[in-house]
N, C-alpha and C positions, 0 to 999 in steps of 0.2 A: 414381210414389211421392208420397205426400201430404206437403205441407209442414207442419211442426209449429210453426213460429215464430208469434208473436203479431203480428197486424196492429195498427196504432194503434187501429182501431175495436174490435177484440177486447180489447185492453188497457184501453181506456176502459170497456167494458162490465164486464169482470171487476173492475176497480178500483172502479168505482162501486158494484157489487153488494156487494163485500167491505166497503167502508168507509162506505156511506151509513147503515147501521143503527148502527154503532159510533161514528162520529164526527160524524154529521149533515152530512157534506160534501155539498153540492149543487153539482156542477160546472156545471150548466146556469145556475144563478143567478149563479155567479161569472163565467161568460162574459158573461152579460147585463149585469151590473154593470160589467164591464171595458169593454164596448162603449159604455156610456153616458158614460164618463169619457174624458178626453183621454189617448190612449195614445202613448207616445214612438215616433217614427218613426226607424228605425235603418238605417244603412248598414253593410253587412258587407263588409269588406276582408280578403282572405285570399290565401295563397300558392297552395294547391291544395285542391280539394274532391273527395275520393274516399271510398269506404267505409272507415269507422273512422279517418279523418283527424281532426285537431283541429277543422277547419271543420265536418266532419260532426257530431261530438259536440256542439260548442258551439251550432250552429245548430238541432239537432234540437229542443231544448226551446223555441226561439223560434218554431218553425213548427207546433207541435202540443202536445197535452197531455202532461204528464210527471209521474212520481212523485217526490215529495220527502217524506221522513219519513212514508211510508205514505199520503199524500194525493195525489189526482190534481189537479194544478193546470193552469190554462190559461195560455198565454203572456200576459205583461203588456205586451208591446211588439209593434210591427209592423215586420218587416224589409221595407224598401221599395226597396232597391237592392243589387246585388252588384258587386264588382270582384274578378276573379281575376287573379293575377300569372302563373300558369302553367296550361296545359291539356294533359292527356295523354289516352291512350285509355281511361283509367279514370275520367275526369272525370264527376262527377254534377251539377255546378252547372247545366248547361243544362236538364236534365230537371226539376230541382227548381225552377228559375226559371220554367219554362213552367207547371208544375203550380200554382205559387203566385202567378203573375202578377207576378213580380219581374224588373224589367229588369236586364240585365247591361251595365255601362258599360265603355268602353275605358280610362278613366283614373280615378284616385282622385278627382280634382276633380269629374268629371262625376257620379260615384256620390254624392258628398256634396251636390252642387248639383242632383241629379236632372235633369241636362242643362241647367240654367240657369246663372246667373252668381253666385248667392248661396247660402250654406249653407242647405239645405232640409231637414235632418234634425235630430233632437233628441239623438242619441247615435251613437257609432261603435264597432263591433266591429272590432278589428284583430287578425287571427289569422295570425301569422308563424311557422308551423310546418309542416314537410314541404315537399317540392319539391326541385328540383335546383339547389343553390347550392354554391359552392366552400367549402373549409375554410381557416381561417387556419393558420399554421405551428404554432399552439398547439392544434390539434385542434378548434377551434370552428367549427361551421357558420355561414356568414355570412348568416343569415336577414335579410331586409330590414325588420326591425322599426323601426329608426331611420328608414329612408327612408319607410316607411308613415307613421310618426308625424310626420315633418317635413311631408309633403304634407298631412296632415290639419290640422296646426296652421296651415299657410299659408292654407288655405281659411278657417279660423275667424278668423284675423287680418284677412284681407281683408274678411270679412263683419262684423267687429267683434261677433261673437257666439261664445261658447265653450260647448261642450256636453261632457257626460261621455264619457270615452274608456276603453275596455278594451283592453289589450295583453297577448296571451297569453305565459305563462311569464316568463322573466327579461327585463329591459328590452332588453339588447343583449349581444353578445359582447365589446363594448369598454366598459370602465369609464367612460371620459370621455364616451362617448355616453349611457350609462345615466344618469350624473349630470346631463347636459344635459337629457335627457328629463324627469327628475324636477323639475329647477329650472324648466323651462318650464311645467310644469303648476302649480307654485306661483306663478310670476310672473303667469300669466293666470287663476289661481284657478278652474281647472276640475277637478272631481273625476276621479280616475283609479284604475283597478284593474288590477293586474298580478299575475303569480305563478302558483303551482302549485295544482292542484285537490286534491292529496292531503291537506293538512291538514283538509279538510272531510269526510274519510271517517270512518265509525263506528269507535270505539275498542273492540275486542272485549273487552278487560278495562277496565272503567271507570277512567279516570285523568284527573283534573283537576289543574292546577297553579294554585292560587289566587294572585292577585296578592300579592306580598310573600313568597312561599315562598323560604326560604334553600336554594338548590341548591348541592351540592358538585361535581357532575360530571354529564354527560349524554352519551348515545350514540344516534344513529339509524342504521338499516341499511336499505339497499335492495339489489336484485339485478339491476339493469339496467346499461346501458352507461355508460362514462365521459362526463362533461359533460352529455349530454342528460338522464340520470336523476340525476346528482349534484345538479342544482338542486332536484329534488323532495325528495331526501334532506335537503338543507340546509334547505329550507323546513319539512319536518316537524320537524326539530330546532329551528329558530328559533321556530316557532309555539308551542312548549312552553316553551322557556327564556326567552323575552322577558318572561314574567311573574315572573321571579325577583326576589328582594329587591333594592331599589335601582333597579329598572327597567333598560331596555336602555342600555348605555353605548357600544356599538360594539366592533369587533374590532381588536386591535393587531397580530396576526400570524397567518399562514396557512401551512400546510405540506402538500404532497401527498406521500404515501408509498404504495408498492405492494410486494406480494410479501414477500420476506425482510426488507426494510427496515421495512415496516409491522409485521411480527410482532416484530422486534427491539425496536422502539419500545414495543410493548405489554408485552413482558417487562421492559423497563426502567421501566415505570410511567408512560410519557409519555401513554398513553391507557389507559382501564380495560378490560381484557379481561373482568373479572367483570361489568361492566355490559353489555358486548356479549353475553356468554353469557346473561344475564337477558333481554335483548331477543330473542335467538333462541329462548329457551325460551317466551316469550310466544306465539310463532308455532307452534313445533314440539312443545311440551310439555316435560315435565321429564326426558325420557329422556336419560341421560348420553351426551354426545358432545363431541368436541373442537370448538372454535369454527370451525375452517376445514375440518372434514370435509365430504365431498361430501354434499349433501342429496338423498335419494331418487334420482330419475331425472334430476336436473339435470346438465347438462354441466359439466365442469371449467372454472373461470374464475379467473384470478389476482385475488386480493382487492386492493383499494386503499382508501385513506382520506384524509380531509382533516381535519387537526388545527387547531382554532381556539383562540386565546387572546384573551380579551376584555380590554377596558381596565380593568375592575374586578377582574381577576385570575381570573375564572371561566374554566374550560376546557371544551371539548366536542369531540366527534368524530363525523364522518359516515363510515360504512363502507359498502363494497360487498362483499357476501359471496354467493357462489353465482351462479346465473343465472336467478333467478325474477323476472320483470318485474312481479309484483304483490306483492313483498316490501316492506313498509313497517313497520319495527319501531322501537321507542323504549324507552329505559330511562334512569332518572335516580336519583341518590342525594340524599336530603333530609337536611339536617343534623339530627342527633339520632335518626335512624332507622337501625336496623341492616340492614334488608333493602332492596334496591333496589325501586323501582316500575317496572313495565314493562307495555307493551301493544303491540298490533299494529294498524295502521290497515287495516281490511278494505274494499276497494273495491266489493265486491258480487260476485254469482255470475257476472257477465258480464265479469269482469276490470276493468281500469282504465276501461273505457267508462262504468261506473256513476258514477264520480266526477263526471262532467260534468253530471249532473242537479242536484246541489247547487251546482256551480260556476256553471252558467247561471242558476240561481235567484238567486245572489248578484249576478251581473252585472245581471240585470233589476232588482234592488233599487237598484243604482247608478244605472241609467238612469231609473227612476221617481222615486226620492227625491233624486237628485243628492247622495248621501252615500256615502263610501267604506265598504264593509262591514267592512274591517279595514285597518290601516296599510299603505300602499304602501311605506313606509320599510323594512318587513321584507324585501320583495323587493329593494329597492335595496341593502340591506346584503348580502344573500346573492348578488346579482349581482356585487358587488365581491369577495366571498369566492371565488366560482367563478372569476372572471377571474384573481385572484391565484394560485389553486390551479393553474390551467392554465399560468401562467407558471412556477410552482414546478416543475412536472413537465417541461414541454417545453423550458424555457430555462435553468433554474437547477439541474438535476440533483437535484430533490427537496429543494432547500434551503428553509429557513424564510424567508418573505417578510414583512418589516415592512409594515404597512398603516396608516400614519397617516391616510390619506384615508378610512378606514372607522371612525374613532373618532368617530362621531356618535351621539347618543342619540335615542330616540323613545319615546313612551308607547304601550304595548300596549292593545288594545281587546278586550273580551269579544266573541267572534264565534260563540257557541253557537247563535244563531238561524239561522245559515247552514250548520251542520253536519248531515250525515245521521246520525241517531241509531240507525238500524238497522231501523225499522219497514217500510221499503220492501222489505226482504229477506224479509218474511213474504208478500209478494205475488210478487215476482220471485225465484224459487228456482233452484237449480242444475239442476233437472229441466226448466226451460223454456229451450229454445235461444234464442240471441240473435237478435232480429229483424233484418231487412235492409231497413228502411225506406229509401225514396228510391232503392233499387237497381232500376233498370228493366231494364238489359241484364245484370245480375248479374256485373259485372266483379270479378275477384279481386284483393285487395290484394297488392302485391309485397312 
């Protein structure tokens, strides 16, 4: 049977042919110019590297050409070392390392020093997602992001040289560790990027929140599992509402609710069911349906939500509805406007995998320019919200949690240059099966 997926070479040819005439993109010239300049040397630290893992997705655009906003781009950095925390029968890192002449080191220190005694790289990728790790009593997987970070910082401190660091998803499953990680980056003045890839997805219904917009309420909706996907839903929410009038002030209280308790709170007006309906309509169309009706062929799943009250009196809600892992919806109400504004964040025809093109492009910007593409305080705040929500659910019986530690402000930054605006989905369409680059023995993800 013939394979119909696109190889990197075929994608390169197709994209070059498609865009050379319309955009004047000359990828060969870009590659030549990049080779002439000093390219950041990057150490990649990860928990596991298997097909469609976070390490796979994030490293893919570092190791070959990738599409971003319809243009075929070459990597701006060179990955020069690997450290893997766990290896299984579906591991791809050995084959990828051999193919790309990247050594795999036994320790994080060796990976950062390239086997020597001093820091020998210009930036660090820290990808602490996937792998076999225990859970806390609050349902949080104890990914070793803080351990990775501490070992990275120890090498930089010893070498008296500090370089940009990327750390995947939220800082840590513990708020105190998250705050320590952030404070350490500020103390030693190295730029850092953390957080979710979803805010960079194309908004299917154009929606911008100009700085200073007076928002009255907001809702985001996802369809994935508790905690692991809640952070994405929270970041979608925060990436929009942080531009509201007065700027970000921080969060004063957090409450986790599920099932009947969540629905009761909505009927009592503690969160906006009308906004949630608008957010779901942005995805499903205007067909009349109850908010918690089963969607298509999706399995039944108990809804849950996280209710946020901000220091400035603003309120917002993150909901989990249905069981669609690529559901990313948002709606808000602007003062003086009768109709809500709503959109859905579309990850692309290959599911959430497509989000990592824009994400890795933003990471490379961090490494090349040594500037944070958007505030890492956003993720710090949402890390604290998520931790408080898990305590609300698992420890306090869904009680409201006061969060004075989260009452801090930050200034949002326009990050439009890092967003996928949709042009890439004129090239990669739903009719093109997802490629299986790097997969030598074709292991199946579990």
